[in-house]
Residue, then its C-alpha position, 0 to 999 in steps of 0.5 A: n888455446a887449442v894449440l897451447s893445450y896441444v903443446r902442453t899435452l905433448e910436452m913439446r919443448p923449444g928446439e924439438s922437431f915435429v915431423s908431419p905428413m898431415p895435409l895443410f888443407h886439414t885442421a890438423g895440418c894447418v893448425l896443430a902441425t904448423l902452429a904447435p912447433i911455432a908456439s913451442l919454438g920448435t921446427q916443423v918438418l913436412q912430407p909432400w905425401f904420407d909414406p911410412g918409410v919416409q916418415l920413419e927416416l925423417i923421425e930418426s934423422e930429425r930426431s922428432a919428438v912428436f909423430g903427427g898423423v892419424p891412427t891409420m898412418g900410425s898403424r902403417v908405420s908400426q907395420w913397416p918391415e924395417y921398423v918391425e925388424e928393428l923392434h925384434k933385434 
């Protein structure tokens, strides 16, 4: 039920990708980031560890509809130099 609620809340659709740097030993990584793409007939893209530059590259290349991560990760991504530069174009 938690996963289905998550899928509905994020409005995940079939075929969408979910890029996740979350570790699979954590509930967010092993349950939400793994089962949500399965439940929504999407694709899970994993990173071996969190790197804001790689996260942004994967979001773009995989056309990710969902950003998986904790607030600190979101903050680091939003402060990544290339991301900030792109926002100011």
